[in-house]
C-alpha positions in Angstrom: -128.5 -32.4 31.8 -127.6 -34.6 28.5 -124.3 -32.7 28.5 -122.7 -34.8 31.7 -119.6 -36.3 30.8 -119.9 -40.1 30.3 -116.6 -40.7 31.3 -117.6 -39.7 34.9 -118.8 -43.4 35.2 -115.4 -44.6 35.4 -113.0 -44.7 38.4 -110.8 -41.7 38.2 -107.9 -40.3 40.0 -110.2 -38.2 42.2 -111.7 -41.4 43.2 -108.5 -43.1 44.0 -107.3 -40.0 45.9 -110.1 -40.2 48.4 -108.8 -39.6 52.0 -112.3 -38.7 53.8 -115.0 -36.1 53.6 -116.6 -33.4 56.1 -120.1 -33.8 56.9 -120.8 -30.1 56.3 -119.4 -30.3 52.7 -121.6 -33.5 51.7 -124.6 -31.8 53.6 -124.1 -28.6 51.7 -123.6 -30.2 48.3 -127.0 -32.1 48.4 -128.9 -29.0 49.8 -127.7 -27.0 46.9 -129.6 -26.7 43.6 -133.2 -27.9 44.9 -135.7 -28.9 42.3 -138.1 -26.8 44.3 -137.2 -24.0 46.5 -139.0 -24.1 48.9 -140.6 -27.5 48.3 -144.2 -27.6 47.8 -144.7 -23.8 47.3 -147.1 -22.4 44.4 -145.5 -22.2 41.1 -142.7 -24.8 41.6 -141.8 -27.1 38.8 -142.6 -30.5 38.9 -139.9 -33.1 40.2 -137.9 -34.3 37.2 -138.2 -37.9 36.2 -135.1 -39.4 34.7 -135.8 -42.4 32.5 -134.1 -45.9 32.9 -133.7 -47.4 29.6 -132.2 -50.4 28.0 -130.8 -48.7 25.3 -128.7 -46.3 27.8 -128.1 -48.9 30.1 -126.6 -51.4 27.7 -124.6 -49.0 25.5 -121.2 -50.5 24.6 -122.1 -54.0 25.5 -121.2 -55.1 22.1 -117.7 -55.8 21.2 -115.7 -53.4 18.7 -117.9 -50.4 19.8 -118.1 -47.8 22.8 -116.8 -48.9 26.2 -119.7 -50.9 28.2 -121.1 -48.1 30.3 -122.5 -49.9 33.0 -119.6 -52.3 33.6 -117.4 -49.2 34.4 -120.3 -47.6 36.5 -120.4 -50.9 38.4 -116.9 -51.2 39.0 -116.5 -47.7 40.1 -119.2 -48.1 42.7 -117.2 -50.9 44.2 -114.0 -49.5 43.8 -114.5 -45.5 44.5 -114.9 -44.4 48.2 -115.6 -41.1 47.3 -118.7 -39.3 48.7 -119.0 -36.5 46.3 -118.3 -37.0 42.5 -118.5 -33.8 40.7 -116.8 -34.7 37.4 -114.5 -32.7 35.0 -117.4 -30.5 34.3 -118.7 -30.2 37.9 -122.1 -31.6 36.9 -121.3 -35.0 38.3 -122.8 -38.2 36.7 -126.2 -39.9 35.6 -127.0 -42.9 37.4 -128.0 -45.8 35.3 -130.1 -47.3 37.8 -131.7 -45.5 40.6 -131.4 -41.8 39.1 -134.4 -40.7 40.9 -133.9 -40.1 44.7 -134.0 -37.9 47.6 -131.2 -37.3 50.1 -131.8 -37.0 53.8 -129.5 -36.3 56.8 -129.8 -36.8 60.4 -128.4 -39.5 63.1 -127.5 -43.2 63.5 -128.1 -44.5 67.0 -127.8 -48.0 68.5 -129.4 -48.1 71.8 -129.6 -51.8 72.6 -126.7 -54.2 73.5 -125.3 -56.1 70.7 -122.5 -58.8 69.9 -121.0 -56.6 67.1 -118.2 -54.1 67.0 -117.8 -50.6 65.7 -121.0 -48.6 65.0 -123.2 -51.6 65.5 -122.2 -51.5 69.2 -124.5 -50.0 71.9 -124.0 -46.2 72.5 -122.8 -45.7 69.0 -124.0 -42.2 67.4 -123.0 -41.2 64.1 -124.2 -38.5 61.7 -125.7 -40.0 58.6 -126.4 -38.9 55.0 -128.9 -41.2 53.4 -130.4 -41.6 49.8 -133.8 -42.9 49.2 -134.6 -43.9 45.5 -136.2 -46.2 43.4 -134.9 -48.5 41.1 -136.4 -47.5 37.6 -138.3 -44.6 36.1 -141.7 -44.6 37.8 -141.6 -42.7 41.2 -145.2 -42.5 41.9 -147.4 -44.7 44.3 -149.9 -47.2 42.7 -147.0 -48.7 40.6 -144.6 -51.6 41.3 -141.4 -50.1 42.5 -138.3 -51.2 44.0 -137.8 -48.8 47.0 -134.0 -48.5 48.2 -132.3 -46.7 51.3 -128.6 -46.3 51.1 -126.4 -44.3 53.7 -123.1 -43.1 54.7 -121.9 -43.0 58.3 -119.6 -40.1 59.8 -117.9 -41.2 62.8 -118.8 -38.1 64.8 -122.1 -36.2 65.9 -120.4 -32.6 65.2 -121.6 -31.3 61.8 -119.0 -28.7 61.7 -116.1 -31.2 62.5 -113.1 -29.8 60.6 -111.1 -33.0 59.5 -111.9 -35.4 56.8 -113.6 -38.6 57.8 -113.7 -41.6 56.0 -117.2 -43.0 55.9 -119.1 -46.3 56.3 -121.7 -47.0 53.5 -124.5 -49.7 53.6 -126.9 -50.7 50.6 -130.6 -51.7 51.4 -133.5 -52.4 49.0 -136.8 -53.9 48.6 -137.2 -57.0 46.3 -135.1 -56.3 43.3 -138.0 -57.1 41.1 -140.4 -54.8 42.7 -143.1 -54.6 45.4 -146.4 -52.9 45.6 -146.0 -50.7 48.5 -148.1 -47.3 48.3 -146.7 -46.0 51.4 -143.0 -45.8 52.5 -144.3 -46.6 55.9 -144.9 -50.2 54.4 -141.7 -50.9 52.8 -138.9 -52.7 54.4 -135.6 -52.8 52.8 -133.0 -55.3 53.5 -129.1 -55.7 52.7 -129.9 -59.0 51.0 -133.2 -58.5 49.2 -135.5 -61.1 47.2 -135.2 -61.2 43.6 -138.7 -61.9 42.1 -137.1 -60.7 38.7 -140.6 -61.6 36.8 -142.1 -58.4 38.6 -139.8 -56.0 36.3 -141.8 -56.7 33.3 -139.7 -54.7 30.3 -137.2 -53.8 33.0 -136.1 -57.6 33.1 -133.3 -57.4 30.6 -131.7 -54.8 32.8 -132.0 -56.8 35.8 -130.3 -59.6 34.1 -127.4 -57.6 32.9 -127.1 -55.9 36.4 -127.0 -59.2 38.0 -124.3 -60.8 35.5 -122.0 -57.7 35.7 -122.1 -57.4 39.3 -121.3 -61.2 39.8 -118.4 -60.8 37.5 -117.1 -57.8 39.1 -117.7 -58.5 42.7 -119.1 -62.2 43.0 -122.6 -61.3 44.9 -125.2 -59.6 43.0 -128.0 -59.4 45.7 -126.1 -59.0 49.0 -124.2 -56.1 50.4 -122.2 -56.8 53.4 -122.1 -54.6 56.5 -118.5 -54.7 57.7 -117.9 -51.2 56.8 -120.2 -50.1 59.8 -118.7 -52.7 62.3 -115.2 -51.5 61.4 -115.9 -47.7 61.6 -114.3 -46.3 64.6 -113.2 -49.6 65.8 -109.4 -50.2 67.0 -107.5 -52.2 65.2 -106.8 -54.9 67.8 -110.4 -55.7 68.1 -111.9 -58.3 66.2 -114.4 -57.4 63.6 -117.9 -58.8 64.5 -120.5 -58.0 61.8 -124.2 -58.9 61.6 -125.2 -60.9 58.3 -128.5 -59.3 57.7 -129.8 -55.7 58.4 -133.3 -54.5 57.7 -134.7 -50.9 57.7 -138.5 -50.2 58.3 -140.3 -46.7 59.0 -140.9 -46.7 62.7 -144.2 -47.6 64.0 -146.4 -44.7 64.9 -144.8 -42.5 62.0 -148.0 -40.9 60.5 -148.8 -41.9 56.7 -148.9 -39.4 54.1 -151.9 -39.4 51.9 -152.4 -38.4 48.1 -153.2 -40.5 45.0 -150.2 -41.1 42.8 -147.9 -39.3 45.4 -144.1 -39.1 44.2 -142.0 -40.9 46.9 -139.9 -37.7 47.0 -142.8 -35.6 47.9 -144.0 -38.1 50.2 -140.7 -37.9 52.2 -140.6 -34.4 51.9 -143.9 -34.1 53.7 -142.9 -36.2 56.5 -140.4 -33.6 57.6 -141.8 -30.3 56.1 -144.9 -28.3 55.5 -145.1 -27.2 52.1 -143.8 -23.7 51.2 -141.8 -23.6 54.4 -138.2 -24.4 54.4 -137.8 -25.0 57.9 -138.1 -28.8 59.3 -141.3 -29.5 61.3 -140.8 -33.3 62.2 -138.8 -36.0 61.7 -138.8 -39.3 60.0 -137.4 -42.4 61.9 -136.5 -45.8 60.6 -136.0 -48.9 62.9 -132.5 -50.9 62.7 -133.1 -54.6 62.8 -130.3 -57.2 62.4 -129.8 -61.2 62.5 -127.3 -63.6 61.7 -130.0 -66.2 60.8 -131.3 -66.5 57.3 -131.5 -68.8 54.4 -131.7 -68.7 50.8 -133.8 -70.5 48.0 -134.5 -70.5 44.3 -132.2 -70.0 41.3 -130.3 -66.9 40.5 -132.8 -64.1 39.5 -135.6 -66.0 41.2 -134.0 -65.9 44.9 -136.0 -65.7 48.1 -134.8 -65.5 51.5 -136.3 -66.4 54.8 -135.0 -64.6 58.2 -135.3 -65.6 61.8 -134.9 -63.8 65.2 -134.6 -60.3 64.1 -133.5 -57.8 66.8 -134.3 -54.0 67.2 -131.0 -52.4 67.9 -131.7 -48.8 67.2 -132.9 -46.2 64.8 -132.0 -43.7 62.1 -133.6 -40.3 62.6 -133.7 -38.0 59.8 -134.6 -34.4 60.4 -133.8 -32.5 56.9 -134.3 -33.7 53.5 -133.5 -32.6 49.8 -134.6 -33.4 46.4 -132.0 -31.8 44.3 -129.7 -32.0 41.3 -126.7 -32.9 43.4 -128.6 -35.4 45.6 -129.1 -37.3 42.2 -126.0 -36.6 40.2 -123.1 -35.7 42.5 -123.4 -37.9 45.9 -121.9 -41.2 45.5 -122.4 -44.4 47.7 -119.8 -47.1 47.7 -120.7 -50.8 47.7 -118.6 -52.5 50.0 -116.3 -55.2 48.3 -117.3 -58.7 48.7 -115.5 -60.9 51.4 -115.5 -64.4 51.5 -115.5 -63.8 55.5 -117.3 -60.6 56.1 -115.0 -60.3 59.4 -111.8 -61.1 57.9 -110.5 -58.1 55.3 -107.8 -60.6 53.8 -110.8 -62.6 52.3 -111.9 -59.7 50.2 -112.2 -60.4 46.5 -111.3 -57.3 44.8 -108.2 -55.3 45.2 -106.6 -52.7 43.1 -109.7 -52.4 40.9 -109.8 -55.8 39.7 -110.9 -59.3 41.3 -108.2 -61.4 42.7 -110.4 -64.6 43.5 
């Protein structure tokens, strides 16, 4: 794994040529090369743990040396819409943050009336590929972690659709500084998390660098807008109407998975599978809540937010999951570019791989 080409962090011609993907090809990629086959069977290797280090993260930050790796990675994450990034060697790319994760597939459903457009409107149903991950190195419960759930929606419910479709991506996470939640059932992720940076400990310098770079590339480091979902499948003549905030939480009634020091990837697999059996037995459901009402306080890297009037509008139901090499190195989730007005595409701050405002 150390042979992964560092240039894969940059935006490439493959990224620029993206015209959409088929759900089946993304699904097949993430379910290939699982770390355990089947999961939990006797004799299977332990889940790998990819280290997040300041040395690797900050490589090239000084002038007159190698290119600043994280700068290129951050710009690519915003500029590239690609769903899969295999790289020239077919091995993908090594994530500098959130390298340890697990992918899930299922269905996005909006069941309640809303004031929003696209796939935030009532009756919307879309196939979804998600990735649940942690910010740093330690995947086990009992430690302070920042859990994250990101996703990409395909505007179809047919898993075998033949035409490439452009996806809508979203990013949600716990407090960027981390939280102490032993069960994923107790973890709530937002598109605008708090930033209690002192909780990061020795990871504090990485958090500082991340914040500075993202602000320079795309203005906002701690908020990811949701307009890609509200514009997915929307007629061009219809105005975009996007919620300002979204949170995802495990549905009430979802059983908790016990186990001291349990790896979150094993926890998620146990929600859906029995050990040693490759066939899914259950589902893992997240509630979708939105609101337009929220306030922010505190200085950069010490931000907290208060929300009000959350409304539950639907759910995400995952029925398959895979902890695999490709789920960590090949699948790619685009970060929506910042807009001055989330409902107006003409106010976007970054065009043609550079910031224009």
